[in-house]
C-alpha positions as CSV (number, residue, x, y, z in Angstrom):
1,M,60.3,104.5,119.7
2,T,60.9,108.2,118.9
3,T,59.4,110.1,115.8
4,K,62.8,110.2,114.3
5,S,63.4,106.5,114.8
6,K,60.0,105.9,113.1
7,L,60.9,108.2,110.3
8,Y,64.2,106.3,109.7
9,L,62.5,103.0,109.8
10,G,59.8,104.1,107.5
11,A,62.2,105.2,105.1
12,A,64.0,102.0,105.2
13,V,60.7,100.0,104.6
14,I,60.0,102.3,101.6
15,A,63.6,101.7,100.3
16,V,63.2,98.0,100.4
17,A,59.7,98.2,98.8
18,L,61.1,100.4,95.9
19,A,64.0,98.0,95.5
20,G,61.7,95.2,95.2
21,S,59.3,96.8,92.8
22,V,62.0,98.2,90.5
23,S,63.7,94.8,90.7
24,G,60.4,93.3,89.3
25,L,60.2,96.0,86.5
26,A,63.8,95.1,85.7
27,A,62.9,91.5,85.5
28,Q,60.3,92.2,82.9
29,Q,62.4,94.5,80.9
30,A,65.9,92.8,80.9
31,P,66.7,89.5,79.2
32,A,67.3,86.6,81.5
33,V,70.8,85.7,82.2
34,A,72.0,82.1,81.4
35,I,72.5,80.3,84.8
36,D,73.1,76.7,86.0
37,N,71.3,75.2,89.2
38,D,74.2,76.5,91.3
39,D,74.5,79.9,90.1
40,I,72.6,83.3,91.0
41,G,72.3,85.6,88.0
42,G,70.4,88.7,86.9
43,V,70.6,92.3,86.1
44,V,71.6,95.2,88.2
45,T,70.0,98.5,87.2
46,G,70.0,102.0,88.5
47,A,68.2,105.2,87.9
48,N,69.9,105.7,84.6
49,G,69.7,102.1,83.5
50,P,72.1,99.2,83.8
51,E,74.8,99.5,86.5
52,A,78.2,98.4,84.8
53,G,81.1,97.6,87.0
54,V,79.5,97.2,90.5
55,W,79.8,94.3,92.8
56,V,77.2,91.6,93.5
57,I,77.7,90.0,96.9
58,A,76.1,86.6,97.9
59,E,76.7,85.6,101.5
60,T,75.5,82.8,103.7
61,T,75.9,81.5,107.2
62,D,74.2,78.3,106.5
63,L,77.5,76.5,105.8
64,P,79.9,75.3,108.7
65,T,81.5,78.6,108.3
66,R,80.5,82.0,106.9
67,Y,80.8,82.1,103.1
68,A,80.6,84.9,100.5
69,K,81.0,85.1,96.9
70,M,81.5,88.3,94.8
71,V,81.5,89.1,91.2
72,V,81.3,92.3,89.0
73,T,78.7,93.3,86.4
74,D,79.4,93.6,82.8
75,D,78.6,96.5,80.5
76,Q,75.0,95.8,80.5
77,G,74.8,95.4,84.3
78,R,74.4,91.6,84.0
79,Y,76.1,89.3,86.7
80,V,76.6,85.7,87.5
81,V,77.5,84.5,90.9
82,P,78.8,80.9,89.9
83,D,79.2,77.6,91.7
84,L,77.4,78.3,94.9
85,P,77.0,75.7,97.4
86,K,73.4,74.8,98.3
87,A,72.4,77.4,101.0
88,K,70.0,80.5,101.5
89,Y,71.9,83.7,100.5
90,K,71.5,87.3,101.2
91,V,72.5,89.3,98.1
92,W,73.1,92.9,97.5
93,V,74.9,95.4,95.3
94,R,77.9,97.5,96.4
95,G,79.7,99.9,94.1
96,Y,81.5,103.3,93.8
97,G,78.9,106.2,93.7
98,L,76.4,103.8,95.5
99,V,75.4,102.8,99.0
100,D,74.6,99.3,99.6
101,S,71.4,98.0,98.4
102,P,68.9,96.2,100.6
103,K,69.9,92.4,101.0
104,V,67.5,90.2,99.3
105,D,67.0,86.5,100.0
106,A,68.1,84.0,97.1
107,E,68.9,80.5,96.4
108,P,71.1,79.1,93.7
109,G,69.3,78.4,90.4
110,K,67.2,81.3,90.3
111,Q,67.2,84.7,88.6
112,L,67.5,87.7,90.7
113,N,67.5,91.3,89.2
114,L,68.7,93.8,91.7
115,K,68.2,97.6,92.0
116,A,71.5,99.7,92.9
117,V,71.0,102.7,95.3
118,P,72.8,105.8,94.5
119,A,74.7,107.4,97.4
120,P,72.7,110.6,98.7
121,S,75.9,112.5,99.2
122,E,79.7,112.4,98.5
123,A,80.2,111.7,102.1
124,E,78.2,108.5,101.9
125,A,79.8,107.4,98.6
126,A,83.3,107.8,100.0
127,K,82.4,105.3,103.0
128,Y,83.0,102.6,100.4
129,Y,86.3,103.8,99.0
130,P,89.4,101.6,99.7
131,A,91.6,103.0,102.6
132,I,94.3,104.5,100.2
133,Y,91.9,107.2,99.2
134,W,91.5,108.2,102.8
135,Y,95.3,107.6,104.0
136,S,96.5,109.7,101.1
137,M,95.0,112.6,102.9
138,L,97.6,112.3,105.7
139,K,100.2,115.1,105.4
140,I,103.8,114.4,104.8
141,P,106.4,116.9,106.2
142,D,107.9,119.1,103.5
143,A,111.4,118.3,102.5
144,S,112.7,121.5,104.2
145,Q,111.8,119.9,107.5
146,F,114.3,117.1,107.2
147,G,118.2,117.3,108.0
148,K,117.8,120.1,110.6
149,K,119.9,119.9,113.8
150,D,117.3,121.6,115.9
151,G,114.2,120.3,114.1
152,E,111.4,118.2,115.5
153,I,112.4,115.3,113.1
154,P,115.8,113.7,114.0
155,D,118.4,115.3,111.7
156,K,119.5,112.0,110.2
157,V,116.1,111.0,109.1
158,K,115.3,111.6,105.4
159,Q,111.9,112.1,103.9
160,T,112.2,108.7,102.2
161,D,112.9,107.3,105.7
162,W,109.7,108.9,107.1
163,L,107.7,107.5,104.2
164,N,109.2,104.1,104.7
165,L,108.1,104.0,108.1
166,M,104.7,105.5,107.4
167,K,104.0,102.6,105.0
168,N,105.0,99.1,104.5
169,N,108.2,98.9,106.7
170,G,106.4,100.6,109.6
171,C,102.9,101.4,110.4
172,V,101.3,99.6,107.4
173,G,103.5,96.6,107.8
174,C,101.2,95.3,110.5
175,H,97.8,96.6,109.7
176,Q,95.9,98.7,107.2
177,L,95.6,102.4,107.9
178,G,92.7,104.6,106.2
179,Q,89.7,102.2,106.7
180,L,86.8,103.6,109.0
181,S,88.3,102.3,112.2
182,T,91.7,104.0,111.9
183,R,90.6,107.2,110.2
184,T,88.3,107.8,113.2
185,L,88.9,107.4,116.8
186,P,87.2,104.6,118.7
187,S,85.1,105.3,121.7
188,G,87.1,102.9,123.6
189,L,90.1,105.2,123.9
190,G,88.1,107.1,126.6
191,E,88.5,110.9,127.4
192,Y,91.2,112.7,125.6
193,A,91.8,116.6,125.3
194,N,92.7,116.5,121.7
195,H,93.4,114.2,118.8
196,A,97.2,114.3,119.5
197,E,96.5,112.9,123.1
198,A,94.3,110.3,121.5
199,W,97.0,109.1,119.0
200,M,99.5,108.9,121.9
201,R,97.3,106.5,123.7
202,R,96.2,104.6,120.5
203,I,99.7,103.6,119.6
204,Q,100.4,102.1,122.9
205,A,97.5,99.9,122.8
206,G,97.7,96.1,123.1
207,Q,100.6,93.6,122.7
208,S,102.1,95.4,119.6
209,G,102.1,98.7,121.5
210,A,105.8,98.8,122.0
211,L,106.5,98.1,118.3
212,M,104.3,101.3,117.5
213,V,105.8,103.5,120.2
214,N,109.4,102.5,119.1
215,I,108.5,103.7,115.5
216,I,106.5,106.9,116.2
217,A,108.1,108.1,119.5
218,G,111.6,106.3,119.1
219,Q,112.9,106.4,115.6
220,L,110.9,109.6,114.6
221,S,110.9,111.3,118.1
222,G,107.2,111.7,118.3
223,A,107.0,114.0,115.1
224,P,104.3,111.9,113.4
225,I,101.8,112.4,116.1
226,K,100.6,116.0,115.1
227,Y,100.4,114.7,111.4
228,F,98.0,111.7,112.5
229,A,96.0,114.0,114.7
230,D,95.6,116.6,111.9
231,W,94.4,113.8,109.6
232,T,91.7,112.5,111.9
233,E,90.7,116.0,112.9
234,R,90.1,116.9,109.4
235,V,88.2,113.7,108.8
236,A,86.0,114.2,111.7
237,K,85.2,117.7,110.5
238,G,84.0,116.2,107.2
239,E,86.9,116.5,104.8
240,L,86.8,113.9,102.1
241,P,89.2,112.4,99.6
242,K,90.1,114.6,96.8
243,T,90.1,111.9,94.4
244,K,87.5,109.0,93.6
245,P,88.1,105.5,92.6
246,T,87.0,104.2,89.3
247,R,84.8,101.1,88.8
248,P,86.4,97.9,87.8
249,Q,87.2,97.9,84.0
250,G,88.4,95.2,81.6
251,L,89.8,92.0,83.2
252,E,88.9,93.4,86.6
253,R,85.3,92.5,86.0
254,N,86.1,89.0,85.3
255,I,87.2,88.4,88.9
256,V,85.4,86.1,91.1
257,V,86.3,86.4,95.0
258,T,85.3,83.8,97.4
259,T,85.9,84.0,101.1
260,W,85.6,81.7,104.3
261,D,85.7,82.8,107.8
262,W,88.4,80.9,109.8
263,G,90.4,81.3,113.0
264,N,89.4,83.2,116.1
265,P,88.1,86.9,116.3
266,K,90.7,87.6,119.0
267,K,93.6,86.1,117.0
268,Y,95.2,87.0,113.7
269,L,96.6,85.1,110.8
270,H,100.0,86.1,109.1
271,D,99.5,84.0,105.9
272,L,98.3,80.5,104.4
273,I,99.6,78.0,102.2
274,A,97.9,76.0,99.5
275,S,100.4,74.3,97.2
276,D,104.1,73.9,96.2
277,R,105.1,77.1,94.2
278,R,107.3,75.0,92.0
279,Y,104.7,72.3,91.3
280,P,101.3,74.2,91.8
281,T,99.0,70.8,91.3
282,V,100.3,69.6,94.6
283,N,97.5,69.4,97.1
284,A,94.8,69.9,94.3
285,Y,91.4,70.7,95.8
286,G,93.0,70.1,99.3
287,P,92.9,71.9,102.5
288,V,94.7,75.2,103.0
289,F,96.8,75.9,106.1
290,G,97.1,79.1,108.1
291,S,100.1,80.6,109.9
292,P,99.0,82.5,112.9
293,E,102.6,84.0,113.9
294,Y,102.4,85.7,117.3
295,S,98.8,85.2,118.0
296,T,98.4,81.5,118.8
297,D,99.6,78.0,118.6
298,V,96.2,77.0,116.9
299,I,96.7,76.3,113.1
300,P,93.4,76.8,111.3
301,I,92.9,74.3,108.4
302,L,90.1,75.1,105.8
303,D,88.7,72.4,103.5
304,P,87.0,74.6,100.5
305,K,85.1,71.4,99.3
306,T,83.1,71.1,102.6
307,H,83.5,74.6,103.9
308,T,84.6,73.2,107.2
309,V,87.5,74.6,109.4
310,T,89.4,72.3,111.7
311,D,92.1,73.4,114.1
312,F,95.4,71.9,114.8
313,K,97.2,72.9,117.8
314,A,101.0,72.9,117.0
315,P,103.3,71.6,119.9
316,V,106.7,72.6,120.9
317,R,109.4,69.8,121.4
318,D,110.5,71.0,124.9
319,A,108.1,71.6,127.7
320,D,110.1,74.5,129.1
321,T,109.8,76.4,125.8
322,P,109.0,80.1,126.5
323,E,106.3,82.1,124.8
324,G,107.5,83.5,121.6
325,L,106.6,87.1,122.9
326,G,108.8,89.8,124.6
327,P,112.2,91.2,124.1
328,G,113.4,90.1,120.5
329,H,109.9,89.8,119.2
330,A,107.7,92.2,117.5
331,A,104.9,91.5,120.1
332,M,105.1,91.8,123.8
333,D,103.9,89.2,126.4
334,K,101.5,91.8,128.0
335,P,99.8,94.8,126.6
336,L,101.7,98.0,126.8
337,G,98.6,99.8,127.3
338,P,94.9,99.1,127.2
339,S,93.2,98.3,123.9
340,P,90.0,100.4,122.9
341,Y,88.4,97.0,122.0
342,W,89.9,94.4,124.6
343,G,91.1,96.5,127.6
344,E,94.0,94.9,129.4
345,E,93.2,91.4,128.1
346,K,96.2,89.4,126.7
347,L,95.3,88.2,123.2
348,Y,98.7,86.5,122.1
349,D,99.7,83.4,123.7
350,T,101.9,81.6,121.3
351,K,105.1,79.5,121.7
352,V,105.1,78.1,118.3
353,N,105.2,81.4,116.5
354,N,104.5,80.1,113.0
355,H,105.3,82.8,110.6
356,N,105.1,81.2,107.3
357,S,104.6,77.8,105.7
358,M,105.4,76.1,102.5
359,F,104.2,72.9,100.8
360,D,106.8,70.5,99.4
361,K,106.2,68.2,96.4
362,K,105.3,65.3,98.8
363,G,102.4,67.4,100.0
364,R,103.9,68.1,103.5
365,V,103.7,71.5,105.2
366,W,107.1,73.0,106.2
367,M,106.6,75.6,108.8
368,A,108.9,78.4,110.0
369,A,108.0,77.6,113.6
370,A,109.7,77.3,117.1
371,V,111.0,73.9,118.4
372,R,112.4,74.8,121.7
373,G,113.8,77.8,123.7
374,P,116.2,80.3,122.3
375,K,119.5,78.7,123.5
376,N,121.1,76.7,120.7
377,P,122.6,73.3,121.2
378,A,126.4,72.7,121.2
379,F,126.7,71.9,117.5
380,C,125.6,75.4,116.5
381,K,128.3,77.2,118.8
382,Q,131.9,78.1,118.9
383,G,134.0,75.0,119.1
384,S,131.6,72.9,117.1
385,D,133.1,70.9,114.1
386,H,129.8,71.7,112.1
387,P,131.1,73.3,108.9
388,S,128.7,76.2,109.2
389,A,129.5,76.7,112.9
390,K,133.3,76.7,112.3
391,L,132.8,79.9,110.0
392,F,130.0,81.6,111.8
393,P,128.7,80.1,115.2
394,L,125.3,81.0,116.4
395,E,124.3,81.2,120.1
396,Q,120.5,81.3,119.9
397,T,117.4,81.3,117.6
398,H,113.8,81.9,118.3
399,R,112.1,80.1,115.4
400,A,113.3,76.9,113.4
401,L,111.5,74.5,111.2
402,T,108.7,71.9,111.6
403,I,106.9,69.6,109.2
404,L,103.1,68.8,109.2
405,D,102.0,65.7,107.1
406,P,98.3,66.4,106.4
407,K,97.6,62.8,105.6
408,T,98.6,61.5,109.1
409,M,99.0,64.8,111.0
410,K,102.3,63.6,112.1
411,Y,104.3,66.8,113.3
412,T,108.2,66.5,112.9
413,F,110.7,68.9,114.6
414,V,113.7,70.1,112.6
415,D,115.8,71.8,114.9
416,T,118.1,74.5,113.3
417,C,120.7,76.9,114.6
418,F,119.7,79.6,112.3
419,Q,116.6,82.0,112.7
420,T,113.7,81.2,110.2
421,H,111.2,83.7,108.8
422,H,110.1,83.1,105.3
423,L,111.1,79.9,103.4
424,Q,111.1,78.7,99.9
425,F,112.3,75.6,98.1
426,A,114.9,75.6,95.6
427,Y,114.8,73.9,92.2
428,D,117.6,71.3,92.8
429,A,117.9,67.6,93.3
430,N,118.1,67.8,97.2
431,D,114.8,70.0,97.4
432,T,116.9,72.5,99.4
433,L,114.8,74.6,101.8
434,W,116.1,78.1,101.9
435,T,115.1,80.4,104.8
436,S,115.3,84.2,105.6
437,S,116.1,85.1,109.1
438,G,113.7,88.3,109.2
439,G,115.3,90.2,112.0
440,G,117.9,88.0,113.6
441,G,121.0,85.9,113.4
442,G,122.9,87.7,110.5
443,V,122.9,84.6,108.3
444,V,121.0,82.7,105.6
445,G,120.1,79.1,106.3
446,W,119.1,76.1,104.4
447,V,118.1,72.4,105.0
448,N,118.8,69.7,102.6
449,T,115.4,68.0,102.8
450,K,116.3,65.0,100.9
451,L,119.2,64.2,103.2
452,F,116.8,64.9,106.2
453,D,114.2,62.6,104.8
454,E,116.9,59.9,104.4
455,T,118.5,60.3,107.9
456,G,116.3,62.3,110.1
457,D,119.6,64.1,111.1
458,A,118.7,67.7,111.4
459,A,122.3,68.7,112.4
460,K,123.9,67.0,109.4
461,S,121.2,68.2,107.0
462,Q,121.4,72.0,107.6
463,G,123.8,74.8,106.9
464,W,124.0,78.5,107.0
465,T,126.3,81.4,105.8
466,A,126.9,85.0,106.6
467,L,126.7,87.3,103.5
468,I,130.2,88.0,102.3
469,L,130.9,90.4,99.4
470,D,133.8,89.6,97.1
471,T,135.4,92.9,97.6
472,N,138.8,91.9,96.7
473,G,137.5,90.7,93.3
474,N,139.3,87.3,93.2
475,G,136.2,85.2,92.6
476,K,136.4,83.2,95.9
477,R,135.7,83.7,99.5
478,D,138.4,84.8,101.7
479,D,139.0,86.7,105.1
480,Y,136.6,89.6,105.4
481,V,136.3,92.9,107.2
482,E,133.1,93.4,109.4
483,P,130.2,95.5,108.5
484,N,131.4,98.5,110.5
485,Q,134.8,98.3,109.0
486,P,135.8,100.1,105.7
487,V,136.5,98.1,102.5
488,D,139.9,96.5,102.3
489,P,140.8,95.9,98.8
490,T,142.8,92.8,99.9
491,K,139.8,91.2,101.7
492,D,136.1,90.4,101.4
493,K,133.5,92.3,103.4
494,R,130.5,90.9,105.5
495,I,127.0,92.5,105.2
496,A,125.3,92.9,108.6
497,Q,121.6,92.9,107.3
498,V,119.8,89.8,106.9
499,F,117.2,88.6,104.3
500,Y,113.6,89.4,104.8
501,A,112.2,87.7,101.6
502,V,113.9,84.6,100.3
503,M,114.0,83.6,96.6
504,P,115.7,80.7,94.9
505,N,116.4,81.4,91.4
506,P,115.3,78.6,89.1
507,V,117.9,79.6,86.5
508,D,121.1,79.3,88.1
509,G,120.7,78.1,91.7
510,S,121.5,81.5,93.3
511,V,119.3,82.7,96.1
512,W,118.0,86.2,96.4
513,G,116.8,88.1,99.3
514,T,115.6,91.6,100.3
515,L,117.1,93.8,102.9
516,R,114.5,95.9,104.5
517,A,115.8,99.6,104.8
518,S,115.5,103.1,103.3
519,P,116.7,102.9,100.5
520,G,117.2,99.2,100.9
521,S,118.8,96.6,98.9
522,I,118.4,93.1,97.4
523,V,121.2,90.6,97.6
524,R,122.1,87.7,95.4
525,L,123.9,84.7,97.2
526,D,125.8,82.2,95.2
527,P,126.3,79.0,97.2
528,G,129.1,77.8,95.1
529,S,130.2,74.3,95.0
530,N,130.7,73.7,98.7
531,P,128.7,76.0,100.9
532,P,129.1,77.4,103.3
533,E,132.8,77.7,102.5
534,T,132.2,78.8,98.9
535,A,129.2,81.1,99.4
536,L,129.6,84.7,98.2
537,A,127.1,87.5,97.9
538,E,126.3,90.5,95.7
539,I,124.4,93.6,96.8
540,Y,122.2,95.9,94.7
541,N,120.8,99.1,96.2
542,V,117.5,100.4,95.3
543,P,117.9,103.7,93.4
544,L,115.5,106.6,93.4
545,P,112.7,106.9,92.7
546,G,112.3,103.6,94.5
547,F,113.1,102.8,98.1
548,G,112.0,100.6,101.0
549,P,111.9,97.0,99.7
550,R,109.9,94.5,101.9
551,G,108.5,91.3,100.3
552,G,109.9,89.9,97.0
553,D,109.8,87.1,94.6
554,I,111.6,85.9,91.5
555,D,110.3,84.9,88.0
556,S,111.2,81.9,85.8
557,Q,113.9,84.1,84.1
558,G,115.7,85.2,87.2
559,V,114.2,88.6,87.3
560,V,113.6,89.8,91.0
561,W,110.3,91.7,91.9
562,V,110.0,93.7,94.9
563,S,107.3,95.7,96.9
564,L,108.7,99.1,97.5
565,A,107.6,101.8,100.2
566,S,108.0,104.4,97.3
567,G,104.7,103.1,96.0
568,H,106.3,100.9,93.3
569,I,106.7,97.4,92.4
570,G,110.4,97.2,91.4
571,S,112.2,94.7,89.2
572,F,115.9,94.0,88.9
573,D,117.3,92.1,86.1
574,R,121.0,91.3,86.8
575,R,121.5,90.7,82.9
576,K,121.4,94.3,82.3
577,C,124.4,95.1,84.6
578,K,127.2,96.8,82.6
579,G,130.1,97.1,85.2
580,P,132.0,94.6,87.4
581,L,129.8,92.9,90.0
582,N,132.7,92.1,92.4
583,G,135.8,94.0,93.6
584,P,136.0,97.0,95.9
585,K,133.4,99.2,94.1
586,A,130.8,96.5,94.1
587,T,129.2,97.5,97.3
588,G,125.6,98.3,96.1
589,D,125.6,101.0,93.7
590,Q,127.0,99.2,90.7
591,C,124.2,98.4,88.7
592,P,121.2,101.0,88.8
593,E,120.7,100.1,85.0
594,G,119.2,96.7,86.4
595,W,116.3,98.5,88.0
596,S,112.8,99.3,86.6
597,F,109.8,100.7,88.5
598,Y,106.0,100.5,88.0
599,Q,103.8,102.7,90.1
600,Y,101.0,101.1,92.0
601,P,97.6,102.5,91.3
602,G,95.8,104.7,93.7
603,P,96.2,108.4,94.9
604,G,99.4,109.6,96.5
605,F,100.4,111.9,99.3
606,E,100.1,115.6,98.3
607,G,103.2,117.7,98.0
608,I,105.9,115.3,97.3
609,G,105.4,114.7,93.6
610,E,104.0,111.9,91.6
611,N,103.5,108.9,93.8
612,S,101.1,106.3,95.2
613,A,100.4,106.0,98.8
614,E,100.0,102.2,98.3
615,S,102.0,100.4,100.9
616,S,102.5,96.9,99.6
617,Y,103.7,94.3,102.0
618,Y,104.8,91.5,99.7
619,S,105.2,90.5,96.0
620,W,104.8,87.1,94.3
621,V,105.4,86.0,90.7
622,D,102.8,83.6,89.1
623,Q,105.5,81.6,87.4
624,H,102.9,78.9,86.4
625,D,99.8,80.9,85.2
626,T,97.8,79.8,88.3
627,L,95.4,82.7,88.0
628,G,95.1,82.8,84.2
629,L,96.8,86.1,83.4
630,G,99.8,84.3,82.0
631,K,103.1,83.0,83.1
632,D,105.6,85.1,85.0
633,V,102.9,87.8,86.0
634,P,104.2,89.8,89.0
635,M,101.6,90.5,91.6
636,S,101.7,92.4,95.0
637,T,99.5,92.6,98.1
638,A,97.7,95.9,97.8
639,N,97.3,96.6,101.4
640,L,95.6,100.0,101.1
641,M,93.3,98.8,98.2
642,D,91.7,95.9,100.1
643,G,93.1,93.2,97.8
644,L,95.9,92.3,95.4
645,V,97.3,93.9,92.2
646,A,98.8,92.3,89.2
647,L,101.2,93.9,86.5
648,K,100.2,92.6,83.1
649,D,101.6,94.1,79.9
650,G,102.8,97.2,81.7
651,K,99.1,97.9,83.3
652,M,98.1,97.3,86.9
653,I,95.1,95.1,87.4
654,S,93.3,95.4,90.8
655,L,92.0,92.4,92.5
656,R,89.8,93.8,95.1
657,V,87.8,92.2,97.8
658,P,84.9,94.5,98.2
659,Y,83.4,93.0,101.4
660,P,84.2,93.4,104.2
661,L,85.9,96.7,103.8
662,G,89.4,96.8,105.2
663,F,90.8,93.5,103.7
664,Y,94.5,93.2,104.1
665,A,96.9,90.5,102.9
666,K,100.5,89.7,103.7
667,G,101.1,87.0,101.2
668,F,99.5,84.7,98.8
669,D,99.8,81.4,96.9
670,G,98.6,80.0,93.6
671,R,97.3,76.6,92.9
672,I,96.1,74.7,90.0
673,D,93.4,72.2,91.0
674,D,92.8,70.8,87.6
675,P,94.7,72.0,84.6
676,N,92.1,70.7,82.3
677,A,89.2,72.6,83.9
678,G,89.9,76.2,82.6
679,W,89.3,79.0,85.0
680,K,87.5,76.8,87.4
681,G,90.5,74.7,88.0
682,R,93.0,77.4,89.1
683,G,93.2,80.4,91.2
684,L,94.9,82.5,93.9
685,W,94.7,81.9,97.7
686,T,95.3,84.5,100.4
687,S,94.2,85.3,103.9
688,S,93.3,88.5,105.7
689,G,96.6,89.2,107.7
690,D,95.7,92.3,109.6
691,R,97.0,92.0,113.2
692,A,93.7,93.5,114.4
693,P,90.7,91.5,112.6
694,W,88.4,93.8,114.6
695,L,89.5,96.7,112.4
696,I,87.8,95.3,109.4
697,E,84.1,96.2,108.5
698,G,81.8,94.4,110.9
699,G,84.3,95.4,113.8
700,K,84.7,93.5,117.0
701,G,83.9,89.7,116.5
702,M,85.0,89.6,112.9
703,K,87.2,86.5,112.0
704,P,90.2,86.3,109.8
705,M,89.3,85.1,106.3
706,A,90.6,82.6,103.6
707,V,90.1,84.2,100.2
708,H,90.2,82.7,96.7
709,F,90.5,84.8,93.5
710,Q,89.6,83.3,90.2
711,L,89.7,84.9,86.7
712,R,86.8,84.0,84.3
713,P,87.1,84.5,80.5
714,D,84.1,87.0,80.8
715,P,82.0,88.4,83.6
716,L,78.9,86.0,82.8
717,A,81.2,82.8,82.5
718,K,79.6,79.9,84.6
């Protein structure tokens, strides 16, 4: 052991000893915190007294899977970590302005006072900042650099298009940027002459390399490389974020975060599902189900009562079904280039490609998942007498629908002609399941699940429609011009884009969807009395300052809420529209007055005016008060803030996962386990959805996590 190593070890021992002695002193001075036999509670103090608004983290590996619970201290530095399963825990303090305190052994039912450790430098403190504080250091090309015929940026690309791709509809649509693993360069990249060369290698890494290269080198002609290189060079030289985060305030101190590991460290999870969003007591206290998308056919299932994880390998119907990888997909069958972490190893191997799932009111899990190969059966194609095929025949689909019954584990195939991506149940007598098609097919599809349950006939139970605008204004569906043709006032017009998010309206039976683009749009689809023959659409473009919609949801009043690349959650209320909503001028810009924008928290990029660099992937509305903030509270994934964010009474409330750093969600769900149990009987469920779990704090070997958020009435509630 070198002298330097001895000094470091000696300093660590002294720090632990001091923490213990001060903790003992605090125990003598501070009043005891009321706890039960399954709680850990105490007081956190620092050099200047009680430490308010810092996190206390309790973690154990004694249970069947790694488990952690996190709370925030109150104004007097007091904390209670409630309802812990019996186990031995490591407990420590994390907070802004601090470095992690020594981990202390603890068990439920005992008081534990802790000593916070101040950060010895601004650089050490900044290591605990959410990614947004680092990513906002990335320079954005000045507005004058866009629209030039001879510029390095393609002349048709606008600054908003650039931002859209740097955020939730591009780079941050798959993984977080700004955490330690992406603001620095991994050693596994090998030798490189400069940071620009390193970034060219980095974006080619792994089975999603082609997608990254298409964005950076294709759509933007390689121009972002120098900006990413400049960013990581400045970080490497010691430049720090210009703004600092504030500690949790108000209701943010009442949040309890619980995490469980599940899945495989080489695989990722896109999402999870816990209940029926229409009836959130469905599956009360039951298992939650993961959706692994491109990574694997293995569906992880977490039982939060026993802290056990089981795996279900979802099958495909046809033995010759190809992998859901390669052309037509967002992941390739082979790595484009070597990964700094895994080399040339192939990690993704799915056929099922389960993107999202939804519970129905019977407690079954409906999955957007592959059934067979892409070639559609005859009833989908030209010449079929199927009502939808006669209007818009479909030749292929990569993902259909399946059903998993948790009680029996029976797995049922529902073969669809249309592509599926996201899915939501309508509020009608048929329990109609509406789906978005994500990136293919050009239609919106649905299944009458009541009819399917009665007949088992997938062909008879399904339908689909193209998106047709009533541009002749006669109130009915007629012949139409194609998307690349000009509006004809005597005909209707088809929209080429397809739904990304899908949102059945509980008020009037319409179905809304987001169209990903810059500036982007949302679309209202009225099925009419006899879909698909009667289905008509309306389109509403996102006006500035908003742009770049991705995920969205709808509240119980029919107001649509969307995550925007502009750094806002946007809302659209069709009731505010003043002009005609059909006719030759109703092609997107007819109702700017229906839009409102609410800026996400966190710093913004410099030089482009007031903005937030937040890059929210998806939004969800808590129609039933499953968290405890109230009914119809809109929420979004806060993908650069390590958690979620809720909009309550015009103010943003951050729900942060403080450990491990780098948490990134793609969707979430609410469930009420017991409506009579107060805060303990309800909460939000989400999963870490980063395509590279090894980018999170802890690095290679870290698993995806299931996460439960609860809201206590106060920071000491137990």
